[in-house]
C-alpha positions in Angstrom: 130.8 67.8 204.5 132.3 69.9 201.9 132.3 66.8 199.6 128.8 65.9 200.4 127.4 69.7 199.5 129.2 68.8 196.1 127.7 66.0 195.2 124.2 67.5 196.3 124.9 70.7 194.2 125.9 68.4 191.6 122.6 66.2 191.7 120.3 69.4 191.9 122.1 70.6 188.7 121.1 67.0 186.9 117.8 67.5 188.6 117.4 71.1 187.2 118.3 69.7 183.5 116.1 66.9 183.4 113.2 68.7 184.9 113.6 71.6 182.1 114.4 69.1 179.6 111.0 67.5 180.3 109.2 70.9 180.6 110.5 71.8 176.9 109.1 68.3 176.1 105.7 69.0 177.7 105.1 72.5 176.8 105.9 72.3 173.0 103.1 72.7 171.5 101.5 75.7 169.5 98.8 76.4 171.7 101.6 77.2 174.2 103.4 79.6 172.7 100.4 81.3 171.0 98.5 81.7 174.3 101.4 82.5 176.8 102.8 85.6 176.2 106.3 85.2 178.2 106.4 81.7 176.8 110.1 82.2 175.0 111.2 83.8 178.1 110.6 81.1 180.4 110.9 78.1 178.1 112.6 79.3 175.0 115.6 77.2 175.5 117.1 75.1 178.0 118.8 77.9 179.8 115.5 79.3 179.9 113.7 76.7 181.0 116.4 75.8 183.4 115.8 79.2 185.3 112.1 78.6 185.1 112.8 75.2 187.1 115.0 77.1 189.6 112.4 80.0 190.1 109.7 77.1 190.5 111.5 75.3 193.3 112.8 78.5 194.9 109.0 79.2 195.3 109.6 83.0 193.8 106.1 83.7 192.3 105.9 80.5 190.1 102.2 80.8 190.5 101.2 83.6 189.2 103.9 84.1 186.5 104.4 80.4 185.4 101.6 77.7 186.4 98.4 80.1 186.3 99.1 81.3 182.5 99.9 77.4 181.5 96.6 76.1 183.4 94.2 78.5 182.2 95.5 80.2 179.2 97.5 77.5 177.3 95.2 74.6 179.0 98.0 72.6 179.6 98.0 70.6 182.7 100.7 68.0 182.4 103.2 71.0 182.4 102.1 72.3 185.8 102.2 69.0 187.1 106.2 68.7 185.9 106.3 72.1 188.0 104.6 70.6 190.8 107.0 67.6 190.9 110.1 69.8 190.4 108.7 71.7 193.6 108.6 68.0 195.5 111.8 66.6 194.5 113.9 69.5 194.2 112.5 72.2 197.3 111.4 69.5 199.6 114.0 67.1 199.0 117.2 68.0 197.7 117.2 71.8 199.4 116.0 70.3 202.9 119.1 67.8 202.4 121.4 70.7 201.8 119.8 72.4 205.0 120.2 69.3 207.2 123.6 69.3 206.0 124.4 72.6 207.5 122.6 71.9 210.5 124.7 69.1 210.9 127.9 70.4 210.1 126.9 73.7 212.8 126.4 70.9 215.4 129.8 69.1 215.2 131.2 72.7 215.4 129.5 73.3 218.4 130.6 70.1 219.9 134.0 71.0 219.0 134.5 74.3 220.5 132.6 72.9 223.9 135.1 70.3 224.2 
């Protein structure tokens, strides 16, 4: 089970990196850099962009801090689509897989203690 968790964590890291690179590619316009006051904080480098993707797929105030300024101030709908895809893939896909692995492990432990 630990081996599966390590591979799932590695896959989550790779997906975070891919979405961060995609986000940097999409928001690399002068309009975004001028309109968003915190653009360097959220998308200034690959590391910052990865932290932004982690904030997005954990659903930590991503709409008010990141998506709303991108959509309404910078008029960059493609970046918001990338963020929603990151939520779908990472939150509803990979994080639910991690939770399922934990629940399976707990049920195996319960059967072992009952036997």
